[in-house]
ROBAKOL-630837 format. One record per residue (C-alpha): residue number from 0; y, z, x. Coordinates in steps of 0.001 Angstrom, whole numbers, always signed. Each point is the difference from the previous one (the first is absolute). Layout:
// ROBAKOL-630837
NUM,Y,Z,X;
...
// end
This chain:
// ROBAKOL-630837
0,+145870,+122574,+106478;
1,+664,-3626,+322;
2,+769,-1999,+3170;
3,+3525,-833,+578;
4,+1196,-3389,-1180;
5,+94,-2687,+2744;
6,+3511,-1099,+727;
7,+908,-3534,+1022;
8,+254,-79,+3881;
9,+2964,-1283,+1728;
10,-859,-3415,+1667;
11,+2052,-1509,+2821;
12,+1317,-3450,-951;
13,-1501,-2840,+1837;
14,+1825,-1316,+3132;
15,+2356,-2881,-826;
16,-522,-1635,+3416;
17,-3287,-843,+1610;
18,-1255,+2303,+2787;
19,+820,-1183,+3579;
20,-3098,+1355,+1770;
21,-1084,-3362,+1318;
22,+2328,-617,+2886;
23,-1495,-2026,+2927;
24,+2857,+1367,+2051;
25,-1859,+3276,-58;
26,-2305,-1421,+2631;
27,+2875,+71,+2426;
28,+623,+3627,-704;
29,-3741,+715,+644;
30,+174,-1777,+3324;
31,+3133,+2144,+1101;
32,-1895,+3158,-1168;
33,-3034,-845,+2049;
34,+2137,-774,+3094;
35,+1713,+3423,-523;
36,-3377,+1731,-361;
37,-1277,-1593,+3219;
38,+2964,+1403,+1735;
39,-590,+3402,-1501;
40,-3536,-102,+1176;
41,+1238,-920,+3507;
42,+2372,+3128,-88;
43,-2720,+2155,-1197;
44,-2112,-957,+2987;
45,+2968,+391,+2227;
46,+912,+3535,-1274;
47,-3595,+1470,-47;
48,-553,+460,+3728;
49,+3539,+1549,+360;
50,-1312,+2780,-1994;
51,-2175,+1360,+2706;
52,+717,+1122,+3550;
53,-2156,+1521,+2558;
54,+1325,+3045,+1985;
55,-1677,+882,+3306;
56,+687,+3325,+1508;
57,-1295,+1228,+3393;
58,-422,+3724,+123;
59,+222,+2223,+3239;
60,-3726,-486,+1017;
61,+168,-3859,-246;
62,-1650,-221,-3377;
63,+1463,-2759,-2203;
64,+375,+559,-3654;
65,+552,-2824,-2408;
66,+1474,+389,-3515;
67,+982,-2571,-2475;
68,+3299,+374,-1809;
69,+238,-1602,-3468;
70,+3342,-1265,-1324;
71,-30,+118,-3709;
72,+3158,-2181,-487;
73,-1671,-2995,+1639;
74,-3289,+370,-1811;
75,+1796,+399,-3228;
76,+2091,-3071,+706;
77,-3179,-2103,+806;
78,-1772,+1080,-3192;
79,+3243,-620,-1942;
80,+163,-3530,+1534;
81,-3598,-667,-872;
82,+397,+1280,-3685;
83,+3168,-2153,-422;
84,-1782,-3003,+1347;
85,-2804,+535,-2411;
86,+2387,+206,-2926;
87,+1682,-3277,+1173;
88,-3405,-1713,+116;
89,-814,+1242,-3458;
90,+3237,-1279,-1408;
91,-322,-3307,+1955;
92,-3323,-473,-1764;
93,+1660,+628,-3426;
94,+2851,-2393,+837;
95,-2681,-2730,+902;
96,-1873,+639,-3254;
97,+3269,-376,-1927;
98,+921,-3123,+1983;
99,-3146,-1958,-714;
100,-974,+1305,-3335;
101,-467,-2752,-2544;
102,+2613,-264,-2681;
103,-1152,+543,-3535;
104,-1546,-3137,-1446;
105,+2047,-1609,-2767;
106,-1620,-976,-3230;
107,-1092,-3786,+447;
108,+1261,-2152,-2705;
109,-2782,-1700,-1918;
110,+148,-3673,-518;
111,+715,+515,-3625;
112,+3490,+1501,-708;
113,+52,+2466,-2966;
114,+457,-1994,-3127;
115,-1485,-3246,+1197;
116,-3341,-1165,-1109;
// end
């Protein structure tokens, strides 16, 4: 048996406009995301203690029984706030890298122009 003939692969045409990845305004977006992440971390620390409550019961002979009740909605909210804050910090890092990234270097013209000697 022979191997099947290779067919010409379809290639996407090159972009007609230069890419717009280097935008210094992205640093402002990163700052807003970091402020939002800070607020979410604050919310996570605010919500976590609300997930626990101590219940004290006194029985007939005077014995005190303590139990802890755990509220999953508050703990889940705190974990969700922390996770969302981590994602915002990660995206803010990406925005900063795209904001300060150097543009591609253009080919420097040599002192001699083509055709001149």
